[in-house]
Structures are given as C-alpha cells and as structure tokens.
C-alpha positions as CSV (number, residue, x, y, z in Angstrom):
1,M,0.3,-0.2,-0.1
2,L,2.8,2.5,0.6
3,N,4.2,1.9,-2.6
4,R,1.1,3.3,-4.5
5,V,1.6,6.5,-2.9
6,R,5.3,7.2,-2.1
7,L,7.1,9.4,-4.4
8,P,9.3,7.6,-7.5
9,F,12.6,8.3,-5.9
10,N,12.1,8.2,-2.3
11,V,14.2,10.1,0.4
12,S,14.7,9.3,3.8
13,T,14.2,12.0,6.9
14,I,18.2,11.1,7.4
15,A,19.2,12.0,4.2
16,Q,17.0,15.1,4.0
17,A,18.8,16.6,7.1
18,A,22.0,15.5,5.6
19,A,21.0,17.5,2.3
20,C,20.3,20.5,4.4
21,A,23.7,20.2,6.0
22,A,25.5,19.9,2.6
23,L,23.8,22.5,1.1
24,A,24.8,25.4,4.1
25,D,28.3,23.7,2.8
26,E,29.4,26.3,0.1
27,A,32.7,24.8,-0.8
28,F,31.0,21.7,-0.8
29,L,28.5,22.8,-3.1
30,R,30.7,24.5,-5.9
31,R,32.9,21.3,-5.9
32,S,29.9,18.8,-6.4
33,H,28.6,21.2,-9.2
34,A,31.9,21.1,-10.9
35,L,32.0,17.4,-10.4
36,N,28.3,17.2,-11.7
37,R,28.9,19.3,-15.1
38,A,32.2,17.7,-15.9
39,G,30.2,14.0,-15.6
40,L,27.5,15.1,-17.3
41,R,29.9,16.5,-20.3
42,E,32.0,13.0,-20.0
43,L,28.7,10.9,-20.7
44,D,27.1,13.1,-22.9
45,A,29.9,12.8,-25.2
46,G,30.5,9.2,-24.8
47,L,27.0,8.5,-25.3
48,R,27.0,10.8,-28.6
49,G,30.0,9.0,-29.4
50,M,28.2,5.9,-29.8
51,G,25.8,7.3,-31.9
52,L,22.9,7.7,-29.2
53,E,20.6,10.3,-28.5
54,T,20.6,12.1,-25.5
55,V,18.7,14.8,-23.6
56,P,20.3,18.1,-22.9
57,S,20.6,18.0,-18.6
58,F,21.5,20.7,-16.1
59,A,20.3,17.9,-13.3
60,N,22.9,15.2,-11.8
61,F,21.3,12.6,-14.6
62,L,20.9,12.4,-18.4
63,L,18.4,10.7,-20.3
64,V,19.6,8.2,-23.3
65,R,17.7,6.6,-26.0
66,V,18.8,3.0,-26.2
67,G,16.1,1.2,-27.9
68,P,13.6,-1.1,-25.9
69,A,15.3,0.4,-22.8
70,A,13.9,-3.0,-20.5
71,R,16.6,-5.1,-22.3
72,A,19.2,-2.8,-22.0
73,Y,18.2,-2.1,-18.6
74,R,18.7,-6.1,-17.6
75,E,21.9,-6.2,-19.9
76,L,23.5,-3.5,-17.7
77,L,22.4,-4.6,-14.6
78,A,23.8,-8.2,-15.1
79,R,27.0,-6.4,-15.8
80,G,27.0,-4.6,-12.5
81,V,25.8,-1.5,-14.1
82,I,22.8,0.2,-12.6
83,V,20.7,2.5,-14.6
84,R,17.1,3.3,-14.4
85,P,14.2,2.6,-17.4
86,V,11.4,5.3,-17.7
87,G,8.9,3.1,-19.1
88,S,6.5,4.1,-16.6
89,Y,7.0,8.1,-17.5
90,D,5.8,6.9,-21.2
91,L,9.6,6.8,-22.5
92,P,10.1,2.9,-23.0
93,D,13.0,3.6,-25.5
94,W,15.4,5.6,-23.1
95,L,17.1,4.9,-20.0
96,R,17.9,7.4,-17.2
97,V,21.7,7.5,-16.4
98,T,22.7,9.4,-12.9
99,V,25.9,10.8,-13.0
100,G,28.5,9.1,-10.8
101,L,32.4,9.3,-9.7
102,P,34.7,9.7,-13.1
103,Q,35.4,5.5,-12.5
104,E,31.8,4.6,-12.4
105,N,31.0,7.0,-15.3
106,E,33.8,5.1,-17.2
107,R,32.4,1.6,-16.5
108,F,28.9,2.6,-17.6
109,L,30.2,4.0,-21.0
110,K,32.5,0.7,-21.3
111,A,29.6,-1.7,-20.7
112,L,27.2,-0.3,-22.7
113,P,28.2,-1.1,-26.1
114,A,28.1,-4.7,-25.1
115,A,25.2,-4.3,-23.2
116,L,23.4,-2.9,-26.3
117,A,24.5,-5.8,-28.7
118,A,23.0,-8.2,-26.3
119,A,19.9,-6.7,-25.9
120,Q,19.6,-6.2,-29.7
121,A,20.3,-9.8,-30.1
122,A,17.9,-10.7,-27.6
123,G,15.0,-8.8,-29.3
124,A,16.0,-10.2,-32.7
C-alpha cells in the first residue's frame, strides 16, 4: 500500500537532514556542481560518440535513447551497472543515467556497447 503513495525517488528523513547540511557548505556545493557538470559532459560526449541520442540536462542525470530500454536495463544490470528505465514515464526507449564518480561513468560507458548488442540480439 505504501508503494502506491510514495514518490518515485523516495528520500529518507536522515538523507533530507544530510542534504540540508550539505547545502549550507558552499565549498562542497561548488565542488559537487563542478563534478556534476564534468560528469554530464563526459557521459554526453561518450553516448553521442556511440551515436546515441541524449536529452540536454542540468540535473545529476541524463536521458539516453537506447531502443527497447527494458532489455538494455537488464543487460547492464547483469554487468553490475545500475541505471533506470523510464518506460513508466511513457519513454520506453530511454534510460535514466545518473552522473557518478569518474570511474563509475567510465564503467557504464565501457559496458554499454556490449549490453546494447546483447539486448538487440535478445530482441531479434
């Protein structure tokens, strides 16, 4: 019953308190913003370099069109990479990719071509 009324990206009370503390730390905010911008540029360039369409973003994530996203999601998950399909938002061909640490972004970009090939083969 709770799952019916909770927000899609639920945040605990402790996480909310930590966020408030982080927002008060201006140096932390500047570093975080710079890391996020750099991560977005890295992910966007890597995905576009693979010929994939992305949606411009100013958040901590971007959307990428991968074809049937549910299969791509499962293939990435099997490779230890967590992304989110957004079919429930009427975007069945898109994945939501959160900006991670540089090594996490690199891992995602390296895993994606094989995951997409496997997803395409599974759908053929």
